[in-house]
N, C-alpha and C positions, 0 to 999 in steps of 0.2 A: 700739155699733154692731153691727147684725145683718149679719154676713158674707154670709148667704144671699141678701141683696138687692142685693148689688153686681153691676154690669154692666160687662163681661161676667162670666158666672158664674165663680166660683172653683171649680176642680176639687176634688171630694171625694177621688177616688182619686189616688194618686201616679202612677199609670200615664198619666193624663191632665193631671197637673200637673208636678211636678218632673222626671218621667222621659218626658215627651211625645215628646222628640226621638228617644229610643231605640225607643219603642214605637209611633211613628205609622205605620210601614209596615203595621201590622195594621188600621189604620182603614179602608183601602180594601176590607177583606174581612169584618171581624167587628164593625163598628159597626152601629148600628141603620139608618142610611141605607144602608150597603152591603147589609144583608139586605133593605130595601125595594126597592132597585134590582134585586136578584136576583128578588124576588117579581114585579116588573113584567116582568122578562125571561121567567120562566116562564109567566106569564098570556099574554104576547104570543105566545110560540112555540107554546102550546097553541091560541090562536085561529088561528095560521097552518096549523098541522097540521089542525085541523078544517075549515078553509075550502079547503085545497088537497089534503088527504089524503097519502098516501105514494107514492113513485115506482112501486112494485110494483103499484098499482092504477090507474096512469096519472094521478096527481094530480087525481083527481076529489074534490069536496067530499064530506065525510063525511056532512054533514046536508042534507037538501033545503031549498031556499030560499035557499041561500047560493051566490053565484057565486065562482069561484077568485079570489084576491086577485091583483091586478096586481103587477108589480115595484115600482111606485111606492108601492102601499099597503102592500106588505110592508116596504119601507124606511121608510115613515112609522112603522109600528108599532115596528120594531126600533130606531128613533131615540128612542122614548119613554124606555126605561131608559138609553140612552147619554146622553141630555140631561138626566138627573135631577140637577140642580144645587141650589144653596142655595135658590133660589126654589121648586123642586119639593119639596124637603124641608120647607119651611115650609108649603106648601099641603097636603101630605100630612098634616103634623101638625095642621093646622086641621081636616081632614076627620075625622081619628081622635079629635079632641076631642069630636065630635058622635057618631060611630058607637060609640066605646069598644070597638072591634074593628080590630086592626091590618090584617088581610087584607081585611076588608070596605072599609076606607078605600082600600086599593090597587085594589080593583074600581071604586070611585066615581072615583078619580083617573083610571083608564083611561077610564071613561064619558065624563068631561069631554074627554079628548083626542080621543076618537071623534067627539064633538059638534063639535070644532074643525077636523076634517079637511078640511071643504070649502075652508077658507081656504087650505090648501096644495095640495090635490089637485083642486080644482074641484067643481062641483055633480053631477058624474056618479059620484063615489065612493059606494060602498055602506057605507063604514065607519060613518057615523052610525047607520045602522039595525041594525047589528051588535052592539049593546050586550048583547043576550042571549047573544052568543057568548062574552063575557067570563065566566071562571069557570064555564064550562058544565060541569054534573054534578060539580063539584069540592067537596070539603070543604077547609077551610082547611089542613088538614095535608097534603093533596095539594100545595099550593103551598109550604108551609113546609118540608116534609122535602126537597124537591129544592132549594129555595133555600139551606137551611142546608148541605146536602151540598156544594154548588157553592162557597159562601163558605168553608167549613172547608177544603176541598181546595185552594182558591186560597190560603188563608192558609198552609197547611202546605207546599205545594209551592213556592209563590213567596216566602215569607218566612222561615218557621221552618227548613225544611230547609237552605236556603243558609246561614243563620246557624250552624246546627249543623255544617254540613259545613266551615265556615271553622275551627272549633275542631279537628276532626279533621285538617284539612290542617296546621295549625300543630303539633299533637302529632306528626303523621307527620314533618314536617320536623325537629323536635327529636329524634325517634327516630333518623332516619338520621344527623343531625349528630353525635350523642352515643352512637352505638352502641358505640363502643370506650371510652367514658369510665367507668372503674370507680367504683363506689359502694358504700359499706357498706350492707348490707340490715339492717333490724331486723324481727325476728319477735317478737311480744309485747313490742315496745319494746326488745328486747334485740339486741346484736350478733349477725348470722347471716351465712350464706354471701353473700359479695359478689356484686353484680350490676353491670349498667351502667345509667346513667341513660337511655340510649336504649332499652334493652330495657324498663325500667319505663314509659316513655312509650309504647312499642308495645303494652303490655298494654292501655292505655286506648283506643288506636286500633282495636284488634281488637274489644274489648267494644262501642265505639260504633258501629263499622261493622255489626256484626250487628244492632243495634237500628235504625239508619238504613235497612238493607236492609229490615226488616220494615215500617217506615213508608212507604218508597218503593213497596212492593208492596201497600200497603192498598187494599182494595175501599171504594168510596164508593157505598152502596146508595141507591136511591130507588124510590118507588112512586107510582102515580096510579091509584087504584081505588075512590074514593068514601068514603062516611061510615063504613062498617065493613068495607071491603076487599071487598066483594061485587059492585061494579059495578052495584048495584040501581038507581040512577037513571039510569045510562047505558042500561041495557037497557029500561027502562020508557019512555024517551023515543025510543029508536031501536033496536028489537030486532034489526034485521037487520045491525047493525054488529058487526064482530069487535072489541069493545072490549078484550079482553085482549091481542089483537095490537097494536092501536093503542097501548095502554099501553106495551107493550115497546118499541115503535117509538120512542115520545116519550121515555122515560126513558133508552134506550140510545143512540139516534142523535141525538137532539135536545138531550138534557141531558148526554150523555157519562157517565152513571153505570151502575152495575150494577143491573139491575132486579130487584126484590123481588117475587115473585109472590103471596106469602102474608103478609098483615099484618091486624091489626085497623085501627082508624081510623088509627092512627099506624104509621109505619115503625118497626121494632122497636128501632132505635138500637144493635143489637149491634155494628155496624162502628164506631160512635162509641166504645163501650166498648173495643174492640180497640185503636183508635187512641190513645185517651187513655191506656190502660195502657201501650202502647208508648213514649209520649212521657214519661209518668211514670217509666218504667223507665230511659229514657235520662237523665232528670233525676237520678235517684239514682246513676247512674254518675258524671254530672258533679259531682254533690254530693261523691262520693267523691274525685274529682280535686281539687276546690277544697280539701278538707280536707287531702289528702295534700300538695298544693303549699304550703298555709299552713304546715304542719308542717316541710317541707323548708326553707322561708325561715327559720323559727324555729331550725332545727338548723344553718343555714348553708350547706346544700347549694345553694340558690339565693340570689343577690344581686339586689336590685331597683334599677332605674334610677329615680332621683328625678325627679318631675315638676317641671319648672322653674316656680317660683313658688308651688308648692303647699305647704300646711301639713300636716305629718304629725302633729303633735301641738300642742295649743294652749299647752302648758306646756314640752314637751321638744323643743327645736329639732332634736336629732340623729335623731329618729325618722323612718323611712319605713315607715308602717303598711301591711300587706298588704290594704287595704280592698277591692280588687277582688275578691279571693277570698272575703273575708268577705261582701260584698254578694252575690256569686254564691250563695254558700251559703245565705244567708237568703231570697233570691227563689226559689231552686229549692225550698225547704221549702214556701213559700206555694204555688207552681205545682203541686208534687206533691200537695199536699193537696186543692187545687181539682180537679186531673185525677182523682185517686182518687174523690173525691166524685162527679163526673160519671160515671165509668166504672161505679160501683156503683149509682147511682140511676137513670140513664137507661134502663136495660134493664127496668125494672118500670113496669107500668100497671095500674090497677084494671079488670079486665074489658077492655071494648073501647076505653076511653079514659079518662084523667083528665088534668088540666092541670099535673101536677107537673113534666113535662119542659119545658113552656113557659118557665117562669121559670128553670128550671136551665140550659137552653141559652143563655140570654142572658149566662152568665158564662164561655163558651168563651173570649171575647176576654181576660177577665182572667187565665184559666188559662194561655193561651199568651203573654199579654203579660208575666207574671212570668218565664215561661221564657226569652222573647226577651231580657228585661232581664238575666237571668243570663248568657246567652250572650254579650251585649255586654261584660259585666263580665269574664267569662273571657278573651275576645278581648284587651281591653285588659291584663289581668293577665299573660297568657302572652306578650304582646309586650314586657313591661317587665322580664322576668327573664332571668338568664343563670347558668350553673353558676359556683359559686365553686370552682375546681379545687384551689386551695391548701387550703381547708378540707376538701374531700373527700379529699385525699391524706393530710392530718394525721389525720383520723378513722380511715382504713384503717390508717395506721402504728401507731396506738395500740390495734390489736385484732388482734394475731397470733394470738389463740387461736381465731379463726375457721378456722384450718387444722387444727383437731382433726378436722373431718368428713373431709377427704381422706385424712389420715393413718390414721384408724381403719378407713376403707373399704378402703384399700390393704392394711392388715393382714388384714382378713377375706379379701380376695382371695388374698393370699399364703398364709394358713392353709389354704384350700380347695386351693391348688396344693401343699400338702405342706411348706410352709416351717416350720421349728421356732420355738417361742417366741412363737406368735401367739395365744395364749390370752387371752380376755377383753380384746379390743382396745378396746372402748368404755370399759370401767372403767379401763383404764391410761392412756388419753388424758385421761379426765376427771380423774384424780388429778393430771395434769400441769397441766391448763389451767383447770379450773373454779375460778373465785375468786382466780386469780392473774395478775398482770400480767407477761406474758412477751414475749419479742422473738425476732428472728431466730435468735440463737445458741441460745437454749433449744430451738427447734423443731429446728435442725440436730443438736444434741447428743442429742436423744431419737431421732431418726431414726438416728443412728450406733449406737444401742443395739440396733437391730433387725436380725434376720437377713433383710434384704430383698435380692432381686436388686439388683445395682449399678444397672442401669438404672433400675429403680423408685426406689431410694433417691435417685439423682441427680435424677429428675424431681420427686420430693417436695421436695428441697432448693431446687430453682429456684422453687418456688411461693413467691409473696408474697400478702398480702391484696389487692394490686392486680391481680395476675395471675390470681387464682383466681376467674374469672368464667365458667368453663365454656363453654357455647355461646351465651351471651347475645348476643354480636355478631350471629351468624347468624339467631338467632330473630327479630330486628327484621324481617327479610324477610317473615315470616308476617303482619305487621300489615296487609298489603295483599292477602293471599291470598283 
């Protein structure tokens, strides 16, 4: 059986198959129909601007022979992208099958709608004779760069950022809730100065907030300046029009983007490289989080809530596998690889234009799709874990040697203050604690051998691995600074 011939089509990518439910919000922004809908919108708005001009010039037509569009004509045109449904998608695909050019197919699709305008607007409408206004003086990239910018902005701002913010909000909640919960830290995999679980979660909140801030303030650039960025065709057809100003008006006020005045045939894609690098960087932080939490679960710091009815292992019934974090880890690796490839290749083109960026940009949906899938897994994983306080306390009680740091540091301070017998504090504490299993009494006995001020000695004696967390509790408040 040839599976490729089954109807409806079987998805090749898991994003459109197994994981469609999680990634479907991106379809409205980064699918091929979404891109074509935006192309239609760009073409329509350019027509309206050419026909009606801009307010500063009294809304006069830019080109002779064109009457200002009526409100009904403008509404008719703007309804074309809004009504781009399954039938429109099929029709456009049929046109493209003949043109073998996606943007030209959009132009012909609009031509058909102009021809049909009389049925809705009456015989007096000028729309059927304005087919020459469609795609006027434009190169395909004029339409594409604006469409992609608007699609990508919508996907990031409406889908990806809210999903990422959900993770940050959950981590922030955990940071506040567990700000005082002591936890043994491990550096190089070895017992180290204790911290709190809340403070460690706050570290991720702070890191992620910085990256999300960069992404929220990202510029989305656009251009409309012709075949090689010179406005050559524009000026040849209408030399008296201030096309540079009109381009800025269109890109900035009509499209809501940042105007790029200097390009080749293509918008240079630097903003895309910046954006994908920032999202990839965020992904690497999230990857670090997924790995850390996985190891905390393995170590017993976190316990998992089993999903009712779910199978943890096909052969070992007792297991609750941390699959959410493993899935997040894997999907982030794929996403980051795609994002890194996009950001490194999109900024280059041979001389004034080649088409390598065309096929590359079609993978933005996959790059963000795998990232969104990872965010969904992290959301589920973080919701299903809670601290194992008993295990955390037992781990701390088994590692009194971590108090070697405050004792030798106090000895250094005492020596500087003139107290006797404070030579070689590091070596003396190392001799007591390295490679030895010690407890509370061993620590107290050692402190008693030192010529410390009574207040200092008492303060050190009250320390335990659980209480030696420094300013960790208050540092949590910086995660939202």
